[in-house]
C-alpha positions in Angstrom: 0.3 227.1 -81.4 -2.7 229.5 -81.2 -2.1 233.2 -81.5 -5.3 234.0 -79.5 -6.2 233.0 -75.9 -9.8 233.5 -74.6 -10.1 233.9 -70.8 -13.4 233.0 -69.2 -14.0 235.2 -66.2 -16.7 236.4 -63.8 -17.6 240.0 -64.2 -17.1 241.3 -60.7 -14.4 243.9 -60.3 -12.0 241.5 -58.6 -12.5 238.7 -61.1 -11.9 241.2 -64.0 -8.8 242.5 -62.2 -7.5 239.0 -62.0 -8.3 238.2 -65.7 -6.7 241.5 -66.9 -3.6 240.8 -64.7 -3.2 237.3 -66.2 -3.8 238.7 -69.7 -0.9 241.2 -69.1 1.3 238.4 -67.8 0.7 236.3 -70.9 1.3 239.2 -73.3 4.6 240.0 -71.4 5.7 236.4 -71.7 4.5 236.1 -75.4 4.7 239.5 -77.2 2.2 239.7 -80.0 -0.2 237.2 -78.4 -3.9 238.2 -78.6 -5.8 237.7 -75.4 -9.6 238.2 -75.2 -11.9 238.1 -72.2 -15.2 236.2 -72.1 -17.3 237.7 -69.3 -19.8 235.4 -67.6 -22.3 235.4 -64.8 -22.3 232.3 -62.6 -24.9 230.7 -60.4 -22.9 232.0 -57.4 -23.3 235.6 -58.7 -27.1 235.1 -59.2 -28.0 233.3 -55.9 -27.4 236.0 -53.3 -30.2 235.3 -50.8 -28.7 232.3 -49.0 -25.3 231.3 -47.5 -23.0 229.5 -49.9 -22.9 226.5 -47.6 -26.6 226.1 -48.2 -26.7 226.4 -52.0 -23.7 224.4 -53.1 -20.5 226.2 -51.9 -18.0 228.3 -53.8 -18.0 225.8 -56.7 -21.1 227.7 -57.9 -18.7 230.5 -58.9 -16.7 228.3 -61.3 -19.1 225.8 -62.9 -20.1 228.0 -65.9 -16.5 229.0 -66.5 -15.5 225.3 -66.6 -18.4 224.5 -68.9 -17.1 227.2 -71.3 -13.7 225.5 -71.2 -15.2 222.0 -71.9 -17.3 223.4 -74.7 -14.4 225.2 -76.4 -15.8 228.7 -75.9 -12.8 229.7 -73.8 -9.2 228.4 -73.5 -8.5 229.2 -69.9 -10.3 230.4 -66.8 -8.7 232.5 -64.0 -9.7 231.8 -60.4 -8.9 232.7 -56.8 -7.6 229.3 -55.8 -9.6 229.4 -52.5 -12.8 229.3 -54.6 -11.9 226.0 -56.3 -13.2 222.7 -55.0 -10.4 220.4 -53.8 -10.8 218.0 -56.6 -10.7 219.1 -60.2 -13.5 218.0 -62.5 -12.8 215.3 -65.1 -11.0 216.7 -68.2 -9.8 219.9 -66.4 -6.5 220.7 -64.8 -4.8 223.6 -63.0 -1.4 224.0 -64.7 -0.7 227.4 -63.2 -0.8 228.3 -59.5 1.0 231.6 -58.8 0.9 235.3 -57.9 0.1 234.8 -54.2 -0.8 238.0 -52.4 -1.5 238.3 -48.6 -3.0 235.2 -47.2 -4.7 236.9 -44.2 -8.3 237.9 -43.6 -9.2 241.4 -42.6 -11.9 242.6 -40.2 -13.5 245.9 -41.2 -15.3 247.9 -38.6 -15.6 251.5 -37.5 -15.7 250.3 -33.9 -12.2 248.9 -33.9 -10.5 245.5 -34.1 -11.9 242.1 -33.0 -11.3 242.7 -29.3 -12.9 246.2 -29.5 -16.2 244.9 -31.0 -19.1 245.3 -28.5 -20.8 242.3 -27.0 -23.2 240.7 -29.5 -21.8 242.6 -32.4 -23.2 241.7 -35.8 -20.4 240.4 -38.1 -21.0 239.7 -41.7 -19.4 236.6 -43.2 -20.7 233.8 -45.3 -17.7 231.7 -44.6 -18.1 228.9 -42.1 -14.3 228.8 -41.8 -14.3 232.4 -40.6 -17.4 232.0 -38.5 -16.0 229.0 -36.7 -12.7 230.7 -35.8 -14.3 234.1 -34.9 -16.8 232.4 -32.5 -14.0 230.4 -30.9 -12.4 233.7 -30.0 -15.6 235.7 -29.4 -18.6 233.4 -28.7 -20.8 236.4 -28.1 -20.6 237.6 -31.6 -23.6 237.2 -34.0 -22.0 236.0 -37.3 -24.5 236.4 -40.1 -24.3 235.8 -43.9 -23.3 238.6 -46.2 -23.2 238.0 -50.0 -22.2 240.0 -53.0 -18.9 241.3 -54.4 -16.4 243.2 -52.4 -17.9 246.6 -53.2 -21.4 245.4 -52.3 -20.2 244.1 -48.9 -18.4 247.3 -48.1 -21.5 249.3 -48.9 -23.6 247.1 -46.6 -21.0 247.7 -43.8 -21.0 251.5 -44.4 -24.8 251.6 -44.4 -24.9 250.1 -41.0 -26.3 246.7 -41.8 -23.3 245.1 -39.9 -21.0 246.2 -37.1 -18.2 244.5 -39.0 -17.5 242.3 -42.0 -14.6 240.0 -42.8 -12.9 239.9 -46.2 -9.7 238.5 -47.7 -6.8 240.9 -47.6 -5.7 239.8 -51.1 -9.0 241.1 -52.6 -8.6 244.5 -51.0 -5.0 244.8 -52.1 -5.8 243.9 -55.7 -8.6 246.4 -55.9 -6.4 249.0 -54.1 -9.0 249.5 -51.5 -7.3 251.2 -48.5 -9.5 251.9 -45.5 -8.9 253.3 -42.1 -11.3 250.7 -40.5 -9.4 247.6 -41.7 -7.8 245.3 -39.1 -5.7 242.4 -40.2 -6.6 239.1 -38.5 -3.4 237.1 -37.8 -3.2 233.6 -39.0 -3.3 232.5 -35.4 -6.7 234.3 -35.0 -8.1 233.1 -38.4 -6.2 230.5 -40.4 -6.9 231.2 -44.1 -8.7 229.0 -46.6 -6.5 226.6 -48.6 -5.0 228.5 -51.5 -6.1 231.9 -50.2 -4.3 234.8 -51.9 -3.1 232.7 -54.9 -4.4 232.8 -58.5 -5.0 229.6 -60.5 -5.4 229.2 -64.2 -7.6 226.3 -65.4 -7.7 224.7 -68.8 -8.6 221.4 -70.5 -6.1 218.6 -69.7 -5.3 218.0 -73.4 -5.1 221.6 -74.5 -1.7 222.7 -75.9 -2.4 226.2 -74.4 -0.5 224.7 -71.4 2.8 225.5 -73.3 1.9 229.2 -73.3 0.9 229.1 -69.7 4.1 227.4 -68.4 6.1 230.6 -67.8 3.5 231.9 -65.4 3.6 228.9 -63.1 5.3 229.4 -59.7 6.6 226.1 -58.3 7.1 227.4 -54.7 3.6 228.8 -54.5 2.2 225.7 -56.1 3.9 223.3 -53.7 2.4 225.2 -50.7 -1.1 225.3 -52.3 -0.9 221.6 -53.1 -0.3 220.8 -49.4 -3.1 223.1 -48.4 -5.6 221.7 -50.8 -4.7 218.3 -49.7 -6.4 219.0 -46.4 -9.8 219.7 -48.0 -9.4 216.7 -50.3 -8.3 214.4 -47.5 -11.2 215.4 -45.3 -13.7 215.1 -48.1 -14.6 218.7 -47.4 -15.6 221.3 -50.0 -15.1 225.1 -49.9 -18.1 225.6 -47.6 -16.8 223.6 -44.7 -14.9 225.2 -41.8 -11.5 223.9 -43.0 -8.4 226.1 -43.1 -4.8 225.4 -44.1 -1.6 227.4 -44.6 1.7 226.1 -45.9 4.8 228.2 -45.6 8.3 227.6 -47.0 11.0 227.5 -44.3 14.2 227.1 -46.3 16.2 224.2 -47.7 17.0 221.2 -45.5 18.8 217.9 -46.1 15.6 216.6 -47.9 15.1 219.7 -50.0 12.8 222.7 -49.6 11.1 222.5 -46.2 7.5 223.4 -45.7 5.4 223.9 -42.6 1.8 223.1 -43.0 -0.9 224.2 -40.5 -4.4 222.8 -40.8 -7.6 223.4 -38.9 -11.1 221.8 -38.8 -13.8 223.5 -36.8 -17.3 223.0 -35.7 -19.8 225.5 -37.1 -20.3 227.2 -33.7 -16.6 227.4 -32.9 -16.9 225.1 -29.8 -14.3 222.7 -31.3 -11.2 223.6 -33.3 -8.9 220.7 -34.3 -5.4 221.8 -35.3 -2.5 220.1 -36.9 1.1 221.4 -37.6 3.6 219.4 -39.5 6.9 219.9 -41.4 8.6 218.2 -44.2 9.5 218.5 -47.9 6.8 216.6 -49.8 3.4 218.5 -50.0 1.3 215.3 -50.5 3.0 213.5 -47.5 2.5 216.6 -45.4 -1.2 216.8 -46.1 -1.6 213.1 -45.2 0.3 213.6 -41.9 -1.9 216.6 -41.0 -5.0 214.6 -41.8 -3.8 211.9 -39.5 -3.4 214.4 -36.7 -6.8 215.8 -37.3 -8.4 212.3 -37.4 -6.6 211.4 -34.1 -8.4 214.4 -32.5 -11.8 213.4 -33.7 -12.2 214.9 -37.2 -14.7 212.2 -38.2 -17.2 213.3 -35.5 -16.9 216.9 -36.4 -17.4 216.2 -40.1 -20.4 214.0 -39.3 -22.0 216.9 -37.4 -21.3 219.4 -40.2 -22.9 217.1 -42.8 -26.2 216.7 -40.9 
């Protein structure tokens, strides 16, 4: 077994926080282990002039990291699970899903919460998932792309480029950014992305590093995330589609740990929101049942419109 692990990571403050956090967890589990960071710049970091949905989705943030794994330049990569495509590339696996923080989105605005925004307010978000749900609640809003890391987006808000922006609560928490102009959007207002708030550790499927990673895995979190990611996979949708999902553990029933899965597929303009809500104990079965519910409501026609 190796005595050194190399972590491939993006170089944004949030990505580095996540990589350092995982490094500390590994060292705590294996005292004496040497953990090194390999900082990288991805296509997603370089292409800031267009919405992600137009340039390839959030997968652009992980491709270089995955190439480093496949080429043997790194042993593991740390990701926000919500940034990962629903299907893993050949030769790579996600043996650790854990450390879930808040799943909600947060609206930041000096004007007030979502209801307080003035008519036609300019809201920065490059997520079609967020755009769809915000417009369903407030069709008058102008939801426009905003790119860059968390700090860059906050600077654009503070300089007056936008009346409001929307960010993941987990990122603000991890960077310890506490602001008076932050308003949490409930999951009823804005259902999160599959895997939002959770961290995932990726490695090659045949790499023995998995033995060192095993203590970090959280089965309860992983079961919920598996159900959520099953929605994107089942719809054939990548991270750039207006797809949302949230699984919550309810307690133990006669069939084992019970999970409630909520799923959503929206049109880009928010005029149609399809929703599913199912309960059960098997994450894969739950995702399939939710997909059936969405299909019964016309998911195929919504997806066809999104793809054109």
